[in-house]
C-alpha beads as a LAMMPS data file, in Angstrom:
LAMMPS data file: protein, C-alpha beads

423 atoms
422 bonds

1 atom types
1 bond types

-500.0 500.0 xlo xhi
-500.0 500.0 ylo yhi
-500.0 500.0 zlo zhi

Masses

1 110.0

Atoms # bond

1 1 1 5.860 -26.673 -1.750
2 1 1 2.071 -26.563 -2.243
3 1 1 0.416 -23.472 -3.325
4 1 1 -1.335 -21.696 -1.109
5 1 1 -5.570 -21.841 -2.264
6 1 1 -6.936 -17.533 -2.374
7 1 1 -9.788 -16.092 -2.878
8 1 1 -10.387 -12.315 -3.626
9 1 1 -13.159 -10.735 -1.353
10 1 1 -14.507 -7.573 -3.844
11 1 1 -13.421 -6.890 -7.491
12 1 1 -13.249 -3.635 -7.698
13 1 1 -10.364 -1.237 -8.227
14 1 1 -8.333 -2.682 -5.838
15 1 1 -8.740 -6.106 -6.336
16 1 1 -8.466 -5.539 -10.372
17 1 1 -4.802 -3.950 -9.547
18 1 1 -3.904 -7.770 -7.334
19 1 1 -5.190 -10.114 -9.070
20 1 1 -2.624 -10.431 -11.801
21 1 1 -0.184 -11.233 -9.514
22 1 1 -2.361 -13.596 -7.415
23 1 1 -3.013 -15.807 -10.632
24 1 1 0.468 -15.854 -11.697
25 1 1 2.138 -16.742 -9.017
26 1 1 3.301 -20.376 -8.596
27 1 1 3.144 -19.855 -4.368
28 1 1 -0.956 -18.941 -4.555
29 1 1 -3.604 -20.825 -6.503
30 1 1 -6.515 -18.429 -7.029
31 1 1 -9.647 -20.401 -6.580
32 1 1 -13.064 -17.763 -5.897
33 1 1 -13.880 -14.204 -5.755
34 1 1 -16.625 -12.093 -4.565
35 1 1 -18.446 -9.601 -4.825
36 1 1 -22.311 -8.085 -4.745
37 1 1 -21.893 -6.569 -8.546
38 1 1 -23.110 -9.419 -10.888
39 1 1 -21.045 -7.264 -13.688
40 1 1 -17.794 -7.612 -11.732
41 1 1 -18.233 -11.254 -10.737
42 1 1 -19.097 -11.864 -14.397
43 1 1 -16.032 -10.168 -15.113
44 1 1 -13.787 -12.275 -12.812
45 1 1 -14.665 -15.621 -14.146
46 1 1 -14.151 -14.284 -17.537
47 1 1 -10.772 -13.307 -16.897
48 1 1 -10.142 -16.482 -14.637
49 1 1 -12.167 -19.350 -15.720
50 1 1 -12.439 -22.553 -13.621
51 1 1 -12.643 -20.214 -10.558
52 1 1 -15.669 -19.942 -8.242
53 1 1 -17.796 -16.758 -7.754
54 1 1 -20.119 -15.715 -4.876
55 1 1 -22.398 -12.954 -4.030
56 1 1 -21.259 -12.693 -0.277
57 1 1 -18.919 -13.392 1.767
58 1 1 -20.879 -15.520 4.206
59 1 1 -20.936 -17.541 1.089
60 1 1 -17.305 -17.743 0.171
61 1 1 -16.554 -18.159 3.681
62 1 1 -18.529 -21.979 3.726
63 1 1 -16.043 -22.848 0.714
64 1 1 -13.824 -25.799 2.798
65 1 1 -11.399 -25.329 -0.324
66 1 1 -10.555 -21.656 0.460
67 1 1 -7.186 -21.020 3.300
68 1 1 -6.991 -17.476 2.971
69 1 1 -8.322 -14.307 1.573
70 1 1 -7.472 -11.146 0.210
71 1 1 -10.178 -7.766 1.111
72 1 1 -10.525 -5.266 -1.132
73 1 1 -13.500 -4.589 -0.427
74 1 1 -14.536 -0.765 0.967
75 1 1 -12.970 0.552 4.244
76 1 1 -15.600 0.538 6.375
77 1 1 -16.155 -3.152 5.567
78 1 1 -12.302 -4.456 6.450
79 1 1 -12.847 -4.948 10.474
80 1 1 -16.284 -6.982 9.752
81 1 1 -15.303 -9.329 6.534
82 1 1 -11.400 -9.990 8.121
83 1 1 -12.979 -11.146 11.563
84 1 1 -16.026 -13.327 9.192
85 1 1 -13.115 -14.801 7.400
86 1 1 -10.939 -15.245 10.150
87 1 1 -13.679 -16.959 12.976
88 1 1 -13.807 -19.255 9.466
89 1 1 -10.372 -20.262 9.812
90 1 1 -9.052 -18.222 6.333
91 1 1 -6.055 -16.414 6.676
92 1 1 -6.175 -12.779 5.245
93 1 1 -4.455 -10.020 3.833
94 1 1 -6.377 -6.684 4.280
95 1 1 -5.600 -3.895 2.187
96 1 1 -4.990 -0.486 3.505
97 1 1 -6.086 0.892 5.824
98 1 1 -6.125 -2.185 8.115
99 1 1 -9.448 -0.508 9.601
100 1 1 -11.104 2.679 10.010
101 1 1 -10.585 3.055 14.715
102 1 1 -8.310 1.383 16.705
103 1 1 -11.555 -0.417 18.482
104 1 1 -12.216 -2.010 14.900
105 1 1 -8.444 -3.170 14.701
106 1 1 -8.048 -4.161 18.318
107 1 1 -10.681 -7.048 17.492
108 1 1 -8.758 -8.144 14.401
109 1 1 -5.871 -8.539 16.406
110 1 1 -8.047 -10.466 18.837
111 1 1 -9.669 -12.571 15.784
112 1 1 -6.463 -13.825 14.693
113 1 1 -5.018 -14.743 17.859
114 1 1 -8.072 -16.239 18.879
115 1 1 -8.793 -18.517 15.799
116 1 1 -5.156 -19.520 14.937
117 1 1 -4.563 -17.857 11.662
118 1 1 -2.367 -15.274 10.061
119 1 1 -3.626 -11.266 9.093
120 1 1 -1.144 -9.464 7.301
121 1 1 -1.611 -6.017 6.888
122 1 1 -1.072 -5.398 3.410
123 1 1 -0.207 -3.100 0.726
124 1 1 1.621 -0.183 1.389
125 1 1 4.604 1.045 -1.110
126 1 1 6.883 0.127 2.451
127 1 1 6.763 -3.460 0.685
128 1 1 8.235 -2.298 -2.735
129 1 1 12.128 -3.365 -2.983
130 1 1 13.007 0.412 -3.014
131 1 1 12.187 0.925 0.351
132 1 1 13.190 -2.640 1.414
133 1 1 16.747 -2.757 -0.070
134 1 1 16.921 1.208 1.789
135 1 1 16.146 -0.534 5.444
136 1 1 18.988 -3.142 4.816
137 1 1 21.312 -0.496 4.151
138 1 1 20.353 2.169 6.962
139 1 1 20.897 -1.454 9.030
140 1 1 24.273 -2.446 7.990
141 1 1 25.605 1.142 9.067
142 1 1 27.314 1.513 5.886
143 1 1 26.829 4.884 5.599
144 1 1 26.652 5.404 8.995
145 1 1 22.970 5.155 11.953
146 1 1 19.818 6.466 10.033
147 1 1 19.171 10.004 11.529
148 1 1 16.481 11.200 9.315
149 1 1 13.524 10.169 7.382
150 1 1 11.636 12.521 4.337
151 1 1 8.360 11.981 2.097
152 1 1 6.717 14.455 -0.376
153 1 1 4.358 13.410 -2.815
154 1 1 2.005 15.678 -5.522
155 1 1 -0.574 13.398 -6.516
156 1 1 -4.086 14.146 -8.619
157 1 1 -5.507 12.130 -5.834
158 1 1 -8.796 14.078 -5.557
159 1 1 -9.730 14.655 -9.043
160 1 1 -9.867 10.985 -9.882
161 1 1 -13.024 9.316 -9.407
162 1 1 -14.403 8.619 -6.381
163 1 1 -17.682 6.807 -4.493
164 1 1 -19.184 8.865 -1.671
165 1 1 -17.515 6.340 0.806
166 1 1 -14.168 7.604 -0.238
167 1 1 -15.093 11.129 0.509
168 1 1 -16.829 10.446 3.803
169 1 1 -14.255 10.118 6.651
170 1 1 -16.948 7.955 8.989
171 1 1 -16.645 5.098 6.525
172 1 1 -12.861 5.409 6.233
173 1 1 -12.834 8.078 3.142
174 1 1 -10.340 10.706 2.819
175 1 1 -6.604 11.521 1.873
176 1 1 -5.213 10.634 5.246
177 1 1 -6.946 7.188 5.743
178 1 1 -6.308 5.799 2.162
179 1 1 -3.131 7.652 0.778
180 1 1 -1.193 8.422 4.705
181 1 1 -0.608 4.275 5.700
182 1 1 1.465 4.137 2.423
183 1 1 4.161 7.187 3.920
184 1 1 3.580 6.123 7.300
185 1 1 4.140 2.559 7.047
186 1 1 6.855 2.977 4.822
187 1 1 8.732 5.676 7.797
188 1 1 7.657 2.802 10.806
189 1 1 9.498 0.081 8.436
190 1 1 12.807 2.147 7.865
191 1 1 12.584 3.785 11.365
192 1 1 12.375 0.378 13.194
193 1 1 8.355 0.937 13.910
194 1 1 8.566 2.195 17.143
195 1 1 7.075 5.803 16.730
196 1 1 6.775 8.576 19.879
197 1 1 4.194 10.963 18.415
198 1 1 2.714 12.961 15.939
199 1 1 2.117 16.338 15.042
200 1 1 0.182 16.829 12.028
201 1 1 -2.305 19.404 9.800
202 1 1 -4.966 18.779 6.957
203 1 1 -5.753 21.402 4.393
204 1 1 -9.526 21.428 2.588
205 1 1 -8.952 23.652 -0.708
206 1 1 -11.517 22.336 -2.971
207 1 1 -15.392 23.483 -2.365
208 1 1 -16.217 20.237 -4.540
209 1 1 -14.766 18.289 -2.644
210 1 1 -15.862 17.623 1.245
211 1 1 -12.639 16.104 2.495
212 1 1 -9.222 17.724 2.850
213 1 1 -6.646 17.124 0.119
214 1 1 -3.583 17.878 1.643
215 1 1 -1.818 16.909 4.744
216 1 1 1.636 16.997 6.662
217 1 1 2.661 15.587 9.879
218 1 1 5.741 15.715 11.497
219 1 1 6.257 12.263 13.407
220 1 1 9.507 11.468 15.854
221 1 1 10.500 7.727 16.835
222 1 1 11.196 6.871 20.618
223 1 1 15.068 6.729 19.988
224 1 1 14.405 10.677 18.765
225 1 1 14.595 9.813 14.941
226 1 1 12.492 12.784 12.840
227 1 1 10.525 12.101 10.102
228 1 1 8.074 13.959 8.183
229 1 1 5.786 13.274 5.874
230 1 1 3.519 15.379 3.095
231 1 1 0.802 14.450 0.196
232 1 1 -0.772 17.663 -1.774
233 1 1 -3.267 15.570 -3.911
234 1 1 -4.761 18.205 -5.916
235 1 1 -3.739 17.864 -9.068
236 1 1 -2.274 20.715 -9.670
237 1 1 1.271 19.453 -10.101
238 1 1 2.471 15.566 -10.137
239 1 1 5.647 14.303 -8.686
240 1 1 5.661 11.736 -11.816
241 1 1 6.416 14.792 -13.925
242 1 1 10.280 15.105 -12.519
243 1 1 10.768 11.830 -13.693
244 1 1 11.697 11.586 -17.712
245 1 1 11.980 8.296 -17.706
246 1 1 7.540 7.799 -15.825
247 1 1 5.104 7.230 -19.035
248 1 1 2.364 5.799 -18.045
249 1 1 -0.262 5.786 -20.208
250 1 1 -3.552 5.656 -17.439
251 1 1 -2.347 8.726 -15.972
252 1 1 -3.820 12.141 -16.543
253 1 1 -1.971 14.649 -18.528
254 1 1 -1.532 18.341 -16.909
255 1 1 -4.830 18.787 -19.764
256 1 1 -6.726 15.977 -18.631
257 1 1 -6.719 17.314 -14.698
258 1 1 -7.165 20.721 -15.201
259 1 1 -10.914 19.335 -17.562
260 1 1 -11.489 16.861 -14.889
261 1 1 -11.068 19.712 -11.851
262 1 1 -13.794 22.232 -13.955
263 1 1 -16.390 19.164 -14.373
264 1 1 -15.769 18.531 -10.668
265 1 1 -16.231 22.395 -9.560
266 1 1 -19.086 22.559 -12.277
267 1 1 -21.005 19.218 -11.002
268 1 1 -21.071 18.033 -14.453
269 1 1 -19.114 14.899 -13.506
270 1 1 -20.147 10.980 -13.387
271 1 1 -17.740 9.922 -11.151
272 1 1 -19.756 6.260 -10.707
273 1 1 -19.030 5.658 -14.418
274 1 1 -15.734 6.391 -14.488
275 1 1 -15.222 4.499 -11.128
276 1 1 -16.643 1.541 -12.963
277 1 1 -14.752 1.336 -15.757
278 1 1 -11.344 0.721 -13.280
279 1 1 -12.732 -1.895 -11.706
280 1 1 -12.727 -6.018 -12.824
281 1 1 -14.272 -6.294 -16.299
282 1 1 -14.204 -2.662 -16.805
283 1 1 -13.199 -1.170 -19.617
284 1 1 -9.675 0.337 -18.124
285 1 1 -9.846 -2.850 -15.906
286 1 1 -5.749 -3.088 -14.763
287 1 1 -5.918 -6.752 -15.334
288 1 1 -6.566 -6.662 -18.933
289 1 1 -3.477 -3.394 -18.809
290 1 1 -1.255 -6.268 -17.067
291 1 1 -2.016 -9.250 -19.938
292 1 1 -0.434 -6.499 -22.369
293 1 1 2.462 -5.081 -20.353
294 1 1 6.360 -6.947 -19.584
295 1 1 6.065 -8.233 -16.566
296 1 1 9.996 -6.797 -16.066
297 1 1 11.387 -5.603 -15.540
298 1 1 9.891 -2.102 -13.939
299 1 1 11.413 1.407 -13.132
300 1 1 11.181 3.123 -10.231
301 1 1 7.961 5.993 -10.296
302 1 1 6.751 7.769 -7.453
303 1 1 3.297 6.361 -7.832
304 1 1 1.342 8.096 -4.267
305 1 1 3.866 7.739 -2.246
306 1 1 6.294 9.760 -3.746
307 1 1 10.596 9.906 -3.373
308 1 1 11.730 8.744 0.183
309 1 1 14.654 10.573 1.492
310 1 1 16.747 8.585 3.802
311 1 1 19.852 10.743 5.662
312 1 1 22.228 8.887 7.494
313 1 1 25.332 9.693 9.342
314 1 1 27.773 9.930 6.993
315 1 1 25.972 10.050 3.694
316 1 1 21.687 9.320 2.292
317 1 1 19.876 7.652 -0.325
318 1 1 17.363 8.186 -3.049
319 1 1 15.323 6.159 -5.489
320 1 1 16.855 5.986 -8.507
321 1 1 15.213 4.963 -12.178
322 1 1 16.502 1.170 -11.995
323 1 1 17.948 1.209 -7.856
324 1 1 19.137 3.704 -5.848
325 1 1 21.310 6.470 -5.485
326 1 1 23.341 6.255 -2.472
327 1 1 25.581 9.471 -1.584
328 1 1 28.312 8.262 0.864
329 1 1 31.721 10.097 1.420
330 1 1 33.227 8.704 -1.748
331 1 1 30.627 10.495 -4.205
332 1 1 27.164 8.889 -5.270
333 1 1 26.838 5.223 -6.391
334 1 1 23.833 3.457 -7.952
335 1 1 22.666 0.393 -6.883
336 1 1 20.561 -1.548 -9.562
337 1 1 17.511 -3.661 -7.984
338 1 1 16.487 -4.779 -10.968
339 1 1 17.574 -8.291 -10.012
340 1 1 15.088 -8.707 -7.123
341 1 1 12.121 -8.229 -9.471
342 1 1 9.971 -11.719 -9.732
343 1 1 8.707 -11.799 -13.412
344 1 1 5.048 -12.434 -12.455
345 1 1 3.096 -9.367 -13.591
346 1 1 1.963 -6.757 -10.926
347 1 1 0.446 -3.868 -11.658
348 1 1 0.676 -2.513 -8.041
349 1 1 4.603 -2.022 -8.541
350 1 1 6.188 -5.376 -6.792
351 1 1 3.297 -4.500 -3.350
352 1 1 1.005 -7.447 -4.106
353 1 1 4.014 -10.088 -5.164
354 1 1 5.737 -9.585 -1.838
355 1 1 3.009 -9.756 0.364
356 1 1 1.297 -12.320 -0.925
357 1 1 4.929 -14.314 -0.948
358 1 1 5.063 -13.403 3.142
359 1 1 1.715 -14.988 3.435
360 1 1 2.691 -17.967 1.949
361 1 1 5.723 -18.121 3.268
362 1 1 3.930 -17.924 7.082
363 1 1 1.021 -20.406 6.010
364 1 1 1.997 -22.821 4.499
365 1 1 6.525 -22.808 4.845
366 1 1 5.597 -21.959 8.418
367 1 1 8.248 -19.000 8.633
368 1 1 7.505 -15.691 11.209
369 1 1 4.958 -13.322 9.108
370 1 1 6.010 -9.404 9.762
371 1 1 3.110 -6.897 8.340
372 1 1 0.869 -8.623 11.226
373 1 1 -2.189 -7.183 12.728
374 1 1 -0.245 -5.677 15.001
375 1 1 1.942 -3.540 12.451
376 1 1 -0.999 -2.912 10.661
377 1 1 -3.013 -1.573 14.082
378 1 1 0.286 0.698 14.560
379 1 1 0.359 1.855 11.656
380 1 1 -3.440 3.026 11.456
381 1 1 -2.788 4.811 14.770
382 1 1 -0.216 6.939 13.604
383 1 1 -2.635 7.880 10.857
384 1 1 -5.733 8.603 13.007
385 1 1 -2.958 10.435 15.550
386 1 1 -2.347 12.706 12.070
387 1 1 -6.253 13.150 11.933
388 1 1 -6.867 14.131 15.502
389 1 1 -3.762 16.221 16.073
390 1 1 -4.939 18.454 12.563
391 1 1 -8.300 19.086 14.209
392 1 1 -6.952 19.806 18.222
393 1 1 -3.841 21.193 17.204
394 1 1 -1.602 19.518 19.301
395 1 1 0.905 16.557 19.479
396 1 1 -0.687 12.930 19.529
397 1 1 1.334 10.104 21.993
398 1 1 1.194 6.983 20.396
399 1 1 0.455 3.552 22.334
400 1 1 -0.173 0.586 20.270
401 1 1 3.639 0.878 18.772
402 1 1 5.606 -2.496 17.242
403 1 1 9.350 -2.669 16.913
404 1 1 9.737 -4.791 12.996
405 1 1 12.214 -7.133 13.800
406 1 1 15.646 -6.463 12.680
407 1 1 15.552 -10.366 10.372
408 1 1 12.898 -8.835 7.852
409 1 1 13.765 -8.961 4.760
410 1 1 17.442 -10.905 6.000
411 1 1 17.872 -12.749 2.468
412 1 1 17.468 -9.964 0.473
413 1 1 21.096 -9.567 -1.001
414 1 1 22.031 -6.045 -1.456
415 1 1 25.825 -5.682 -1.740
416 1 1 26.168 -3.118 0.943
417 1 1 29.712 -2.420 0.354
418 1 1 29.479 -1.336 -3.470
419 1 1 26.396 0.491 -2.152
420 1 1 28.855 2.554 0.372
421 1 1 31.597 3.070 -1.645
422 1 1 31.770 4.746 -5.582
423 1 1 33.871 3.634 -7.876

Bonds

1 1 1 2
2 1 2 3
3 1 3 4
4 1 4 5
5 1 5 6
6 1 6 7
7 1 7 8
8 1 8 9
9 1 9 10
10 1 10 11
11 1 11 12
12 1 12 13
13 1 13 14
14 1 14 15
15 1 15 16
16 1 16 17
17 1 17 18
18 1 18 19
19 1 19 20
20 1 20 21
21 1 21 22
22 1 22 23
23 1 23 24
24 1 24 25
25 1 25 26
26 1 26 27
27 1 27 28
28 1 28 29
29 1 29 30
30 1 30 31
31 1 31 32
32 1 32 33
33 1 33 34
34 1 34 35
35 1 35 36
36 1 36 37
37 1 37 38
38 1 38 39
39 1 39 40
40 1 40 41
41 1 41 42
42 1 42 43
43 1 43 44
44 1 44 45
45 1 45 46
46 1 46 47
47 1 47 48
48 1 48 49
49 1 49 50
50 1 50 51
51 1 51 52
52 1 52 53
53 1 53 54
54 1 54 55
55 1 55 56
56 1 56 57
57 1 57 58
58 1 58 59
59 1 59 60
60 1 60 61
61 1 61 62
62 1 62 63
63 1 63 64
64 1 64 65
65 1 65 66
66 1 66 67
67 1 67 68
68 1 68 69
69 1 69 70
70 1 70 71
71 1 71 72
72 1 72 73
73 1 73 74
74 1 74 75
75 1 75 76
76 1 76 77
77 1 77 78
78 1 78 79
79 1 79 80
80 1 80 81
81 1 81 82
82 1 82 83
83 1 83 84
84 1 84 85
85 1 85 86
86 1 86 87
87 1 87 88
88 1 88 89
89 1 89 90
90 1 90 91
91 1 91 92
92 1 92 93
93 1 93 94
94 1 94 95
95 1 95 96
96 1 96 97
97 1 97 98
98 1 98 99
99 1 99 100
100 1 100 101
101 1 101 102
102 1 102 103
103 1 103 104
104 1 104 105
105 1 105 106
106 1 106 107
107 1 107 108
108 1 108 109
109 1 109 110
110 1 110 111
111 1 111 112
112 1 112 113
113 1 113 114
114 1 114 115
115 1 115 116
116 1 116 117
117 1 117 118
118 1 118 119
119 1 119 120
120 1 120 121
121 1 121 122
122 1 122 123
123 1 123 124
124 1 124 125
125 1 125 126
126 1 126 127
127 1 127 128
128 1 128 129
129 1 129 130
130 1 130 131
131 1 131 132
132 1 132 133
133 1 133 134
134 1 134 135
135 1 135 136
136 1 136 137
137 1 137 138
138 1 138 139
139 1 139 140
140 1 140 141
141 1 141 142
142 1 142 143
143 1 143 144
144 1 144 145
145 1 145 146
146 1 146 147
147 1 147 148
148 1 148 149
149 1 149 150
150 1 150 151
151 1 151 152
152 1 152 153
153 1 153 154
154 1 154 155
155 1 155 156
156 1 156 157
157 1 157 158
158 1 158 159
159 1 159 160
160 1 160 161
161 1 161 162
162 1 162 163
163 1 163 164
164 1 164 165
165 1 165 166
166 1 166 167
167 1 167 168
168 1 168 169
169 1 169 170
170 1 170 171
171 1 171 172
172 1 172 173
173 1 173 174
174 1 174 175
175 1 175 176
176 1 176 177
177 1 177 178
178 1 178 179
179 1 179 180
180 1 180 181
181 1 181 182
182 1 182 183
183 1 183 184
184 1 184 185
185 1 185 186
186 1 186 187
187 1 187 188
188 1 188 189
189 1 189 190
190 1 190 191
191 1 191 192
192 1 192 193
193 1 193 194
194 1 194 195
195 1 195 196
196 1 196 197
197 1 197 198
198 1 198 199
199 1 199 200
200 1 200 201
201 1 201 202
202 1 202 203
203 1 203 204
204 1 204 205
205 1 205 206
206 1 206 207
207 1 207 208
208 1 208 209
209 1 209 210
210 1 210 211
211 1 211 212
212 1 212 213
213 1 213 214
214 1 214 215
215 1 215 216
216 1 216 217
217 1 217 218
218 1 218 219
219 1 219 220
220 1 220 221
221 1 221 222
222 1 222 223
223 1 223 224
224 1 224 225
225 1 225 226
226 1 226 227
227 1 227 228
228 1 228 229
229 1 229 230
230 1 230 231
231 1 231 232
232 1 232 233
233 1 233 234
234 1 234 235
235 1 235 236
236 1 236 237
237 1 237 238
238 1 238 239
239 1 239 240
240 1 240 241
241 1 241 242
242 1 242 243
243 1 243 244
244 1 244 245
245 1 245 246
246 1 246 247
247 1 247 248
248 1 248 249
249 1 249 250
250 1 250 251
251 1 251 252
252 1 252 253
253 1 253 254
254 1 254 255
255 1 255 256
256 1 256 257
257 1 257 258
258 1 258 259
259 1 259 260
260 1 260 261
261 1 261 262
262 1 262 263
263 1 263 264
264 1 264 265
265 1 265 266
266 1 266 267
267 1 267 268
268 1 268 269
269 1 269 270
270 1 270 271
271 1 271 272
272 1 272 273
273 1 273 274
274 1 274 275
275 1 275 276
276 1 276 277
277 1 277 278
278 1 278 279
279 1 279 280
280 1 280 281
281 1 281 282
282 1 282 283
283 1 283 284
284 1 284 285
285 1 285 286
286 1 286 287
287 1 287 288
288 1 288 289
289 1 289 290
290 1 290 291
291 1 291 292
292 1 292 293
293 1 293 294
294 1 294 295
295 1 295 296
296 1 296 297
297 1 297 298
298 1 298 299
299 1 299 300
300 1 300 301
301 1 301 302
302 1 302 303
303 1 303 304
304 1 304 305
305 1 305 306
306 1 306 307
307 1 307 308
308 1 308 309
309 1 309 310
310 1 310 311
311 1 311 312
312 1 312 313
313 1 313 314
314 1 314 315
315 1 315 316
316 1 316 317
317 1 317 318
318 1 318 319
319 1 319 320
320 1 320 321
321 1 321 322
322 1 322 323
323 1 323 324
324 1 324 325
325 1 325 326
326 1 326 327
327 1 327 328
328 1 328 329
329 1 329 330
330 1 330 331
331 1 331 332
332 1 332 333
333 1 333 334
334 1 334 335
335 1 335 336
336 1 336 337
337 1 337 338
338 1 338 339
339 1 339 340
340 1 340 341
341 1 341 342
342 1 342 343
343 1 343 344
344 1 344 345
345 1 345 346
346 1 346 347
347 1 347 348
348 1 348 349
349 1 349 350
350 1 350 351
351 1 351 352
352 1 352 353
353 1 353 354
354 1 354 355
355 1 355 356
356 1 356 357
357 1 357 358
358 1 358 359
359 1 359 360
360 1 360 361
361 1 361 362
362 1 362 363
363 1 363 364
364 1 364 365
365 1 365 366
366 1 366 367
367 1 367 368
368 1 368 369
369 1 369 370
370 1 370 371
371 1 371 372
372 1 372 373
373 1 373 374
374 1 374 375
375 1 375 376
376 1 376 377
377 1 377 378
378 1 378 379
379 1 379 380
380 1 380 381
381 1 381 382
382 1 382 383
383 1 383 384
384 1 384 385
385 1 385 386
386 1 386 387
387 1 387 388
388 1 388 389
389 1 389 390
390 1 390 391
391 1 391 392
392 1 392 393
393 1 393 394
394 1 394 395
395 1 395 396
396 1 396 397
397 1 397 398
398 1 398 399
399 1 399 400
400 1 400 401
401 1 401 402
402 1 402 403
403 1 403 404
404 1 404 405
405 1 405 406
406 1 406 407
407 1 407 408
408 1 408 409
409 1 409 410
410 1 410 411
411 1 411 412
412 1 412 413
413 1 413 414
414 1 414 415
415 1 415 416
416 1 416 417
417 1 417 418
418 1 418 419
419 1 419 420
420 1 420 421
421 1 421 422
422 1 422 423
């Protein structure tokens, strides 16, 4: 089956975490990139000789060889750039959040339909093999029907380098816009997609940051299944410290976080320089790190999602170092998932590979697309509801939810019987 010819729109930190997988996958041929910043364009050209580099989205959309694009521009441009690409006949993957308003999302859905192209909403932690495997086990009924989902994260999101737009909710900034989709998309995948309502609250506890750094929410599915999410991004405690196998040199230590917080409070921090380092061609460009790291196997780590707890009638599931731990009537059972990992490098932990596989299957293979524009809009609706509920202190009813078809990941082989019974 032929490769899909793709381009990257926006060459910042998000793109730097995705390009290694795109360039290495045989299903994808990376042919072009675009960014306003000449330094990033040069970094892209240096990393990927033979590709074309453009300064504007319009120029790239005029390239007849480009069949599909990955949009990694700032959130406020997602709708604009996606619609421009779709009108040019390009298929699209758009980073989370899909857009910054339901009105924008509605226009993106319509553009996908009108122009006859595929738009996929990615890439969230729901795409990890750990969460997808838990869904397959839950659907099997091996440990009974799904009864509850709980996700909690403690990160240093608020003290990482931020650009002004990342701290402005009107531009799609803030922790709910930028991190809420990871948790919401994951619980929607596990629970079937059809949320009924949201009751949320946020907390703004650091004067040096003009946005909330904490959110929590209770979400109820149409069938009554409860789910809870929480993210504390202030960096006093990091969830990764609970897992001794998580050793990532690029993560901040406790001392790093304390020093960065002091610099923020004292106004002595050059965040623009720090941010530049993580972009394509920067001093800490993830592409460079990916080229030096072993592609597989990679152990589970909480990233910014946090551990996912799935409670069923006769047991529960949690992520483990190399897969899952399933607690059933016979006690705990470890399920090794390393065989599901692909050899291509992916600094995002497999997320880029999964959504690129889905796009290739839909466009080249004629297969069904699952993380559609409608799916992304439904996740955005729930994230917006968390913020609305926090502001109005009431439950928000949802109207744009869609189901995840049961046949998603039907080809993912999980030894259900072994997972459900200890030996």
